[in-house]
C-alpha positions as CSV (number, residue, x, y, z in Angstrom):
1,I,-12.1,-0.6,-6.0
2,I,-8.9,-2.6,-5.3
3,L,-9.7,-6.9,-6.0
4,L,-7.4,-9.3,-4.4
5,R,-6.3,-11.7,-6.7
6,D,-7.5,-14.7,-5.2
7,G,-8.9,-15.2,-1.8
8,I,-7.1,-18.5,-1.3
9,G,-3.5,-16.7,-1.4
10,A,-4.5,-14.1,0.7
11,D,-6.4,-16.4,3.6
12,G,-4.7,-16.3,7.1
13,K,-2.6,-13.2,5.7
14,R,-2.3,-10.0,7.9
15,F,-1.4,-6.8,6.6
16,T,-1.5,-2.9,8.0
17,L,-0.1,-0.6,5.7
18,N,-0.1,3.0,6.2
19,I,-0.4,5.2,3.0
20,E,0.7,8.9,3.4
21,F,-0.1,11.0,0.7
22,T,2.2,14.1,0.8
23,D,0.6,16.1,-1.7
24,L,-3.0,15.9,-0.1
25,Q,-1.7,15.8,3.5
26,Q,-3.9,12.4,4.1
27,T,-3.2,9.4,5.7
28,H,-5.0,6.2,4.7
29,V,-4.5,3.0,6.4
30,L,-5.5,-0.5,5.0
31,Q,-5.6,-3.3,6.5
32,L,-5.9,-6.9,5.2
33,E,-7.3,-9.3,7.4
34,N,-8.8,-13.3,6.3
35,A,-9.1,-12.3,2.4
36,V,-10.9,-9.0,3.6
37,L,-9.3,-5.5,2.9
38,H,-10.5,-2.7,5.1
39,Q,-9.9,1.3,4.5
40,R,-10.0,4.5,6.6
41,E,-9.0,7.9,6.6
42,G,-7.1,9.3,9.8
43,S,-4.3,8.7,12.2
44,P,-1.5,6.4,11.0
45,A,-1.8,2.9,12.8
46,T,1.3,2.4,15.1
47,E,1.0,-1.6,14.1
48,A,1.8,-1.1,10.4
49,N,4.1,-3.5,9.0
50,A,4.8,-0.6,6.7
51,T,4.3,3.3,6.0
52,V,4.7,4.5,2.3
53,R,4.9,8.3,1.8
54,I,3.5,8.8,-2.1
55,T,2.8,11.5,-3.9
56,H,-1.4,10.7,-5.0
57,P,-0.3,11.2,-8.9
58,L,2.6,8.3,-8.5
59,F,0.8,6.6,-6.8
60,V,-2.2,6.1,-9.2
61,K,-0.1,5.3,-11.8
62,M,1.8,2.5,-9.6
63,L,-1.6,1.0,-9.3
64,T,-2.5,1.3,-13.2
65,G,0.8,-0.1,-14.1
66,S,1.5,3.8,-16.3
67,A,4.6,3.7,-13.7
68,G,7.4,1.5,-14.0
69,I,9.5,0.0,-10.7
70,R,12.3,1.6,-11.3
71,E,10.4,5.1,-11.7
72,I,8.8,4.2,-8.1
73,L,11.8,3.0,-6.6
74,F,14.2,6.2,-7.7
75,S,11.6,8.4,-7.0
76,D,11.8,11.4,-4.9
77,E,8.1,11.0,-4.5
78,V,8.0,8.2,-2.5
79,S,9.8,7.1,0.5
80,V,9.1,3.5,2.5
81,E,9.4,3.2,6.3
82,G,8.8,-0.5,8.2
83,S,9.3,-4.1,6.0
84,K,9.5,-3.5,2.3
85,L,9.1,-7.4,2.2
86,D,5.9,-7.0,3.6
87,L,4.8,-4.4,1.4
88,L,5.8,-6.3,-1.6
89,E,3.8,-9.1,-0.3
90,F,0.9,-7.0,0.0
91,F,1.1,-5.8,-3.6
92,A,1.6,-8.7,-4.7
93,L,-1.9,-10.5,-3.7
94,L,-3.5,-7.0,-5.7
95,D,-5.0,-7.6,-9.2
């Protein structure tokens, strides 16, 4: 379960992120609109703010705080296409 830090900070925010798990050959689309997070598996969204290509184990480490920012940024297991600022702002809203 992904929780938003506070609904107030997410009010009026709109983000669409593609998360491509390179090791699982899966794409998940996360859409945040008016403090509500929607998720679907399938084709990447063409209007995404950013696309993150990452291995599933590293993604889990990132979400649980087991991987530091340096490990993530310099890993061969991750690449980002699109707005890195939007990506950081999105993840800052998560608890």
